[in-house]
C-alpha positions in Angstrom: -24.9 -30.5 36.9 -23.2 -27.2 38.0 -20.3 -27.8 35.8 -22.6 -28.7 32.8 -24.5 -25.4 33.3 -21.3 -23.5 33.3 -20.4 -25.0 30.0 -23.8 -24.3 28.7 -23.2 -20.7 29.1 -19.9 -21.0 27.3 -20.7 -18.5 24.6 -23.6 -16.6 26.3 -21.4 -14.0 27.9 -19.6 -13.3 24.6 -20.4 -9.8 23.5 -20.1 -9.0 19.7 -18.5 -5.7 19.3 -19.0 -3.4 16.3 -16.0 -4.9 14.5 -17.3 -8.4 15.1 -14.8 -9.2 17.9 -15.4 -10.8 21.2 -14.8 -9.9 24.8 -15.8 -12.7 27.0 -16.0 -13.2 30.8 -16.2 -17.0 31.0 -15.0 -18.5 34.4 -12.8 -21.1 32.7 -10.5 -18.4 31.3 -7.5 -17.0 33.3 -7.2 -14.0 31.1 -8.3 -10.7 32.8 -11.8 -9.8 31.8 -10.6 -6.3 30.9 -8.0 -7.5 28.5 -8.9 -6.7 24.8 -8.5 -9.3 22.1 -4.9 -9.3 20.9 -5.9 -10.0 17.4 -7.9 -6.8 16.7 -9.7 -6.4 13.4 -9.5 -2.7 12.8 -11.6 -2.3 9.7 -14.1 -3.9 7.5 -12.7 -5.5 4.2 -14.6 -5.7 1.0 -16.6 -8.9 0.6 -20.0 -10.4 0.6 -21.2 -12.7 3.4 -24.6 -13.1 2.0 -25.1 -14.6 -1.5 -25.3 -12.6 -4.7 -26.8 -14.7 -7.5 -25.9 -13.4 -10.9 -28.4 -15.3 -13.1 -30.9 -18.1 -12.8 -33.1 -19.5 -9.9 -30.0 -20.9 -8.0 -31.3 -19.9 -4.6 -34.3 -18.1 -3.1 -33.5 -14.5 -2.1 -35.5 -15.1 1.2 -33.0 -17.9 2.1 -29.6 -17.0 0.5 -26.2 -18.5 0.6 -24.3 -17.3 3.7 -20.8 -17.3 4.7 -20.1 -18.0 8.4 -17.8 -15.1 9.0 -18.0 -11.8 11.1 -19.5 -8.7 9.4 -15.9 -7.4 8.8 -15.7 -10.1 6.2 -12.4 -11.3 7.8 -11.9 -14.5 9.8 -8.8 -15.0 11.9 -7.1 -18.4 12.3 -3.9 -19.7 14.1 -4.0 -22.7 11.7 -1.5 -23.2 8.8 -4.5 -24.8 6.9 -7.7 -23.4 8.3 -11.2 -24.4 8.0 -14.1 -22.5 6.3 -17.8 -22.7 7.0 -20.9 -21.7 4.8 -24.6 -22.2 5.0 -26.0 -23.7 1.8 -29.8 -23.1 1.3 -32.1 -25.3 -0.6 -30.8 -25.2 -4.1 -30.9 -27.1 -7.5 -27.2 -26.6 -7.8 -25.1 -29.8 -7.4 -21.6 -28.4 -7.5 -19.7 -25.9 -5.4 -16.4 -24.2 -5.9 -13.9 -22.7 -3.5 -11.1 -20.4 -4.6 -8.3 -19.0 -2.3 -6.1 -16.0 -3.5 -3.0 -14.5 -1.9 -2.5 -10.8 -1.3 -1.2 -10.3 -4.9 -4.7 -11.6 -6.0 -2.9 -14.8 -7.4 -5.0 -18.0 -7.2 -3.2 -20.5 -4.9 -5.9 -23.1 -4.3 -9.1 -24.0 -6.1 -11.4 -27.1 -5.6 -14.8 -28.1 -7.0 -16.9 -30.7 -5.2 -20.4 -32.1 -5.2 -23.2 -30.9 -3.0 -26.7 -32.5 -2.3 -28.7 -29.4 -2.5 -30.0 -30.0 1.0 -29.9 -27.0 3.3 -27.4 -26.8 6.1 -23.9 -25.8 7.2 -20.8 -27.3 5.4 -17.1 -26.8 6.0 -13.9 -27.2 4.0 -10.4 -27.5 5.3 -7.3 -26.5 3.1 -5.3 -29.7 2.5 -1.9 -29.9 4.1 0.4 -31.1 1.5 3.5 -30.1 -0.5 1.4 -28.5 -3.4 -0.2 -25.9 -1.1 2.1 -23.9 1.2 0.9 -23.0 4.7 -0.8 -19.5 5.1 1.6 -16.9 6.0 1.2 -15.1 9.3 -0.3 -11.6 9.1 -1.2 -12.0 5.5 -4.7 -11.4 4.2 -6.0 -14.1 1.8 -9.2 -13.5 -0.1 -11.6 -16.4 -1.0 -14.7 -16.9 -3.1 -17.2 -19.8 -2.5 -19.7 -20.4 -5.2 -22.7 -22.5 -6.1 -22.6 -23.6 -9.7 -26.1 -23.3 -10.9 -25.6 -24.3 -14.5 -22.3 -26.0 -15.4 -22.7 -25.0 -19.0 -23.1 -21.2 -18.2 -20.1 -19.9 -16.0 -22.0 -16.7 -15.2 -24.9 -18.7 -13.5 -23.5 -18.8 -10.0 -24.4 -17.7 -6.5 -21.4 -16.7 -4.5 -20.0 -15.2 -1.3 -16.7 -13.7 -0.7 -14.4 -13.0 2.4 -10.9 -12.9 3.8 -8.8 -15.1 6.2 -5.7 -14.0 8.1 -3.4 -16.3 10.0 -2.2 -14.9 13.3 0.6 -16.2 15.6 -0.2 -17.5 19.1 1.9 -16.3 22.0 3.6 -19.0 24.1 1.3 -18.5 27.0 -1.9 -18.7 24.7 -0.5 -21.8 23.1 0.1 -23.4 26.5 -3.3 -22.5 27.5 -4.8 -24.1 24.6 -2.8 -27.1 25.0 -3.7 -27.6 28.6 -7.5 -26.6 28.1 -10.2 -29.3 27.9 -11.7 -29.5 24.5 -14.9 -27.9 25.8 -13.0 -24.8 27.0 -11.0 -24.2 23.7 -13.8 -22.4 21.8 -14.1 -19.8 24.5 -10.3 -19.3 24.5 -10.3 -18.8 20.7 -13.2 -16.4 20.9 -11.7 -14.4 23.6 -8.8 -13.7 21.3 -11.1 -13.0 18.3 -9.8 -16.1 16.4 -13.0 -16.7 14.5 -12.2 -19.6 12.2 -10.8 -21.7 15.0 -13.7 -20.9 17.4 -16.0 -22.3 14.8 -13.9 -25.3 14.0 -13.3 -26.3 17.7 -17.0 -25.9 18.4 -18.1 -27.8 15.4 -15.8 -30.8 16.3 -17.4 -30.9 19.7 -20.8 -31.0 18.1 -19.7 -33.8 15.7 -18.4 -35.7 18.7 -21.5 -35.1 20.8 -24.4 -34.7 18.4 -27.0 -34.9 21.2 -25.5 -32.4 23.5 -28.0 -29.5 23.6 -25.5 -27.3 25.5 -23.1 -27.4 22.5 -25.9 -26.7 20.1 -26.9 -23.7 22.2 -23.2 -22.5 22.2 -23.1 -22.8 18.5 -26.4 -20.8 18.0 -25.2 -18.1 20.5 -21.9 -17.8 18.6 -23.4 -17.2 15.3 -26.1 -14.8 16.7 -23.3 -12.7 18.3 -22.1 -11.7 14.8 -25.6 -11.2 13.3 -25.9 -14.6 11.7 -29.3 -15.2 13.4 -31.0 -16.5 10.2 -28.6 -19.5 9.9 -27.9 -20.1 13.7 -30.2 -23.1 13.8 -29.2 -24.7 10.5 -27.9 -28.3 10.9 -24.5 -29.5 10.0 -24.9 -31.5 6.9 -23.1 -34.2 5.1 -20.5 -33.0 2.6 -18.7 -33.4 0.3 -17.6 -35.7 -2.6 -15.0 -34.5 -4.9 -16.0 -34.2 -8.6 -13.1 -32.6 -10.5 -9.6 -33.0 -9.3 -8.3 -31.2 -12.4 -9.8 -28.1 -11.0 -7.8 -28.2 -7.8 -4.4 -26.5 -8.2 -2.0 -23.8 -7.2 -0.8 -21.2 -9.8 2.8 -22.3 -9.0 2.3 -26.0 -9.8 0.3 -28.3 -12.0 0.0 -30.9 -9.2 -3.5 -31.5 -7.7 -4.7 -31.7 -4.2 -7.7 -33.0 -2.3 -9.8 -30.8 0.0 -10.4 -31.9 3.5 -14.1 -31.8 4.3 -16.2 -33.0 7.2 -19.6 -32.5 8.8 -22.4 -34.2 10.6 -26.1 -34.0 11.2 -27.3 -32.1 14.2 
């Protein structure tokens, strides 16, 4: 019971700084409590983590589309092919689109897939294949996630925009993650400010343990720590079925690739 209570407080001691970073004092970590995150985000990047519908009743302004990212609009990852998360509100839209651009503003990945219109959190993982090179370390990539409200009217969309940057792990940190129990990994990622991987590791735990209230509490605490209180209790929902392979490409090749998506009910 004592161990379970410790895990329940996994993210409760995580303090959100003004830049959306974390300094944590979890007992499972061996890092000094005074050590600052090594992957410091120094400035806010242009973006929009709350939806901005352009035309039509795609979503209710009182319950908008939301990107699960810090308020810097930048999420860090150690993954070559990271995972992205969004909250989709009740919507008549049945199609969503995700586009990733490199630092030169060149489109390197695009996918369109079906959604149910039911509210909840979905996630998409970049596909690891020959047509899409891995993200480069210390490069900023911009992305746009859109709800297609009217397929016959390209301007009728609701969208959010953000950034992702891949960071390299030190040997010590890599070893720590390798040796850590799955339940301890979200805390380690959060201590380093690696947002995308914190979300991914915690969501995987929730999928594997859907009735574990401690994990649900950890998830809610994490989102609230970066000001995402309004979607903290949103369920993870089933997604996604691919609808348009021709829309998935990179600018450097005409080959197509399939997105990796996964989710579960809470």
